[in-house]
C-alpha positions as CSV (number, residue, x, y, z in Angstrom):
1,M,-75.7,72.0,9.0
2,K,-74.0,74.5,11.3
3,G,-74.9,74.1,14.9
4,G,-77.4,71.3,14.2
5,T,-77.4,67.7,15.4
6,I,-78.1,64.4,13.9
7,M,-79.0,61.5,16.2
8,V,-77.1,58.3,15.4
9,P,-76.6,55.2,17.5
10,T,-72.8,55.5,17.2
11,I,-70.2,57.8,15.6
12,D,-67.7,55.0,15.4
13,K,-68.7,54.0,11.9
14,L,-68.2,57.6,10.6
15,L,-64.8,57.8,12.2
16,Q,-63.8,54.5,10.5
17,I,-64.9,55.9,7.2
18,Q,-62.9,59.1,7.9
19,D,-59.8,56.9,8.7
20,K,-60.3,55.3,5.3
21,D,-60.6,58.6,3.5
22,L,-57.5,60.0,5.2
23,R,-55.6,56.9,4.1
24,I,-56.9,57.3,0.5
25,A,-55.8,61.0,0.6
26,I,-52.3,60.1,1.7
27,L,-52.0,57.4,-1.0
28,K,-53.2,59.9,-3.7
29,K,-50.7,62.4,-2.5
30,Q,-48.0,59.8,-2.9
31,I,-49.2,59.2,-6.5
32,E,-49.3,63.0,-7.2
33,T,-45.7,63.4,-6.3
34,V,-44.5,60.7,-8.7
35,P,-44.3,62.9,-11.9
36,K,-42.4,65.6,-9.9
37,D,-40.0,63.1,-8.5
38,K,-39.5,61.6,-11.9
39,A,-38.7,65.1,-13.3
40,K,-36.1,65.6,-10.6
41,L,-34.4,62.3,-11.5
42,L,-34.5,63.1,-15.2
43,A,-33.0,66.5,-14.5
44,E,-30.2,64.8,-12.6
45,K,-29.5,62.6,-15.6
46,A,-29.7,65.5,-18.0
47,L,-27.1,67.4,-15.9
48,A,-24.7,64.4,-16.1
49,D,-25.4,64.2,-19.9
50,S,-24.6,67.9,-20.3
51,L,-21.3,67.5,-18.4
52,M,-20.5,64.7,-20.8
53,D,-21.4,66.8,-23.8
54,G,-19.1,69.5,-22.3
55,A,-16.3,67.0,-22.0
56,K,-16.7,65.9,-25.6
57,T,-16.8,69.5,-26.8
58,A,-13.6,70.3,-24.9
59,I,-11.9,67.4,-26.7
60,Q,-13.2,68.6,-30.1
61,D,-12.0,72.1,-29.4
62,V,-8.5,71.0,-28.6
63,E,-8.4,68.7,-31.6
64,K,-9.5,71.5,-33.8
65,K,-6.8,73.7,-32.5
66,L,-4.2,71.0,-33.1
67,K,-5.4,70.5,-36.6
68,T,-5.2,74.3,-37.3
69,L,-1.7,74.3,-35.7
70,E,-0.5,71.4,-37.8
71,M,-1.7,73.1,-41.0
72,E,0.0,76.4,-40.0
73,M,3.2,74.5,-39.3
74,A,3.0,72.6,-42.6
75,T,2.6,76.0,-44.4
76,L,5.6,77.5,-42.7
77,K,7.8,74.5,-43.4
78,Q,6.7,74.5,-47.1
79,K,7.5,78.2,-47.3
80,K,10.9,77.5,-45.8
81,L,11.5,74.7,-48.4
82,D,10.4,77.0,-51.2
83,L,12.8,79.7,-50.0
84,L,15.7,77.3,-49.7
85,G,14.8,75.9,-53.2
86,K,15.5,79.4,-54.6
87,S,18.8,79.9,-52.7
88,H,20.9,78.9,-55.8
89,Q,19.5,81.9,-57.6
90,I,20.8,84.3,-55.1
91,K,24.1,86.0,-56.3
92,K,24.7,88.7,-53.7
93,N,26.0,88.1,-50.2
94,D,23.6,90.5,-48.5
95,E,20.6,88.8,-50.2
96,Y,21.9,85.4,-49.1
97,K,22.1,86.7,-45.5
98,A,18.6,88.1,-45.7
99,M,17.4,84.7,-47.0
100,L,19.1,82.9,-44.0
101,H,17.5,85.4,-41.6
102,E,14.1,84.6,-43.1
103,V,14.8,80.9,-42.8
104,E,15.7,81.4,-39.1
105,A,12.4,83.3,-38.7
106,F,10.5,80.4,-40.1
107,D,12.3,78.0,-37.8
108,A,11.6,80.2,-34.8
109,K,7.9,80.3,-35.7
110,V,7.8,76.5,-36.2
111,K,9.5,76.0,-32.8
112,G,6.9,78.2,-31.1
113,L,4.1,76.3,-32.7
114,E,5.8,73.0,-31.7
115,D,5.9,74.2,-28.1
116,L,2.2,75.2,-28.4
117,Q,1.5,71.8,-29.9
118,L,3.0,70.0,-26.8
119,T,0.8,72.2,-24.6
120,L,-2.3,71.3,-26.6
121,W,-1.4,67.6,-26.5
122,D,-1.3,67.8,-22.7
123,E,-4.7,69.6,-22.8
124,L,-6.0,66.9,-25.0
125,E,-5.0,64.2,-22.6
126,T,-6.5,66.1,-19.7
127,A,-9.8,66.6,-21.7
128,K,-9.9,62.9,-22.5
129,G,-9.4,62.0,-18.8
130,K,-12.3,64.3,-17.9
131,R,-14.4,62.6,-20.6
132,V,-13.7,59.2,-19.0
133,E,-14.8,60.6,-15.6
134,A,-17.9,62.2,-17.1
135,Q,-18.8,58.9,-18.7
136,K,-18.6,57.2,-15.3
137,D,-20.8,59.9,-13.9
138,V,-23.3,59.4,-16.7
139,D,-23.4,55.6,-16.3
140,A,-23.8,55.9,-12.6
141,A,-26.6,58.6,-12.9
142,K,-28.3,56.5,-15.6
143,A,-28.3,53.4,-13.3
144,R,-29.4,55.4,-10.3
145,V,-32.2,57.2,-12.2
146,E,-33.5,54.0,-13.8
147,A,-33.6,52.2,-10.5
148,S,-35.3,55.2,-8.8
149,I,-37.9,55.6,-11.5
150,S,-38.6,51.9,-11.3
151,D,-39.2,52.2,-7.6
152,L,-41.5,55.2,-8.2
153,E,-43.5,53.2,-10.7
154,V,-43.8,50.3,-8.3
155,R,-44.9,52.8,-5.6
156,E,-47.5,54.3,-7.9
157,R,-48.9,50.9,-8.8
158,N,-49.0,49.8,-5.2
159,C,-50.7,53.0,-4.1
160,T,-53.3,52.7,-6.9
161,D,-54.1,49.1,-5.8
162,Q,-54.3,50.2,-2.2
163,I,-56.7,53.1,-3.0
164,A,-59.0,50.6,-4.8
165,K,-58.9,48.3,-1.8
166,V,-59.5,51.0,0.8
167,E,-62.2,52.7,-1.3
168,A,-64.0,49.4,-1.4
169,E,-63.7,49.0,2.3
170,R,-64.9,52.5,2.9
171,D,-67.9,52.2,0.5
172,A,-68.9,49.0,2.3
173,M,-69.2,51.0,5.5
174,T,-71.4,53.8,4.2
175,G,-74.6,51.7,4.2
176,D,-74.6,51.9,7.9
177,V,-74.6,55.7,8.0
178,P,-77.7,57.8,7.4
179,E,-77.7,59.6,4.0
180,D,-78.1,63.1,5.4
181,L,-75.1,62.5,7.7
182,L,-73.1,61.2,4.8
183,R,-73.9,64.3,2.8
184,L,-72.8,66.5,5.6
185,Y,-69.6,64.4,6.1
186,R,-68.7,64.5,2.4
187,R,-69.3,68.3,2.2
188,L,-67.0,68.9,5.1
189,L,-64.4,66.5,3.7
190,R,-64.0,68.7,0.5
191,R,-62.4,71.3,2.6
192,T,-58.6,71.5,2.7
193,N,-55.9,72.8,5.0
194,V,-53.6,75.7,4.0
195,D,-51.0,73.1,2.7
196,G,-53.6,71.5,0.5
197,S,-54.1,68.4,2.7
198,M,-57.5,67.1,3.6
199,R,-59.2,68.6,6.7
200,K,-60.9,66.2,9.0
201,A,-64.7,66.2,8.9
202,L,-64.8,64.9,12.5
203,V,-62.6,66.1,15.4
204,P,-62.8,65.4,19.1
205,L,-64.0,67.8,21.7
206,L,-61.0,68.9,23.7
207,D,-62.3,70.0,27.1
208,N,-64.6,72.8,26.0
209,N,-62.9,73.5,22.7
210,C,-63.4,72.4,19.1
211,G,-60.5,70.1,18.0
212,S,-60.4,71.9,14.7
213,C,-60.6,75.6,15.2
214,M,-59.7,75.3,18.9
215,L,-62.4,77.9,19.8
216,K,-64.6,77.3,22.9
217,V,-68.0,75.8,22.3
218,T,-71.2,76.6,24.0
219,P,-72.4,74.6,27.0
220,Q,-75.3,73.3,24.9
221,V,-73.0,72.0,22.1
222,R,-70.7,70.4,24.7
223,H,-73.7,68.7,26.4
224,R,-74.9,67.3,23.1
225,V,-71.4,66.0,22.2
226,L,-71.1,64.3,25.5
227,K,-74.4,62.6,24.8
228,N,-72.8,61.2,21.7
229,E,-74.9,63.2,19.3
230,V,-73.3,64.3,16.0
231,V,-72.9,68.0,16.5
232,T,-71.2,70.6,14.3
233,C,-69.0,73.3,15.7
234,E,-70.9,76.7,15.5
235,N,-67.6,78.4,14.4
236,C,-66.0,76.1,11.8
237,G,-68.8,73.6,11.1
238,T,-66.7,70.5,11.8
239,I,-68.5,67.6,13.3
240,L,-67.5,67.1,17.0
241,Y,-67.4,63.9,18.9
242,N,-66.7,62.7,22.4
243,A,-63.3,61.1,22.4
244,D,-64.0,59.5,25.8
């Protein structure tokens, strides 16, 4: 109803209804953010879980290396024993020296593997320490996430209850407003701002400017607003009222 007017005894009731609708919109927005907030919390816990999995994998990798190393050392030691077991069959001196040289080579390899084994044991202790710390992080994240999700669910329930209450209060007020004005109001209320928030259907006249689009209104529109008529801005269609 652009540029038109609807005579009503007072605009206060419509402003009260708008206050209720704005409150409802805020509550609904808080409910809408709950799934997103929950997803963030679950992602936080998933990150802690992944770090824990990484810590476990690191231990398994070191343990696998140690097992492979132990098998290799056992093989070398067995080869050495087999070689020494045949030493009584050696008759020539140069062959005996070659056998001793081979035994020394086995010992050197085993010594190198033993040094590597010590290094891997140190790595294993470090990895186990990291797993303990990761477990603490997982436990802390789990407790924090569960508490936060519980708070979100309480907020969601409270907001839902508040919406029902405020809607009932708003609906009880609509009987005092003419139906054609309610239709205009509801149509305007379906508009949204750039950020998706609800735009007001009623805004005050600020000097000679619309409180919504901030453009100057005509003297005729200003006169009607000051007479407490319900007048829509000729530019944006928002209902104007006299704040004084």
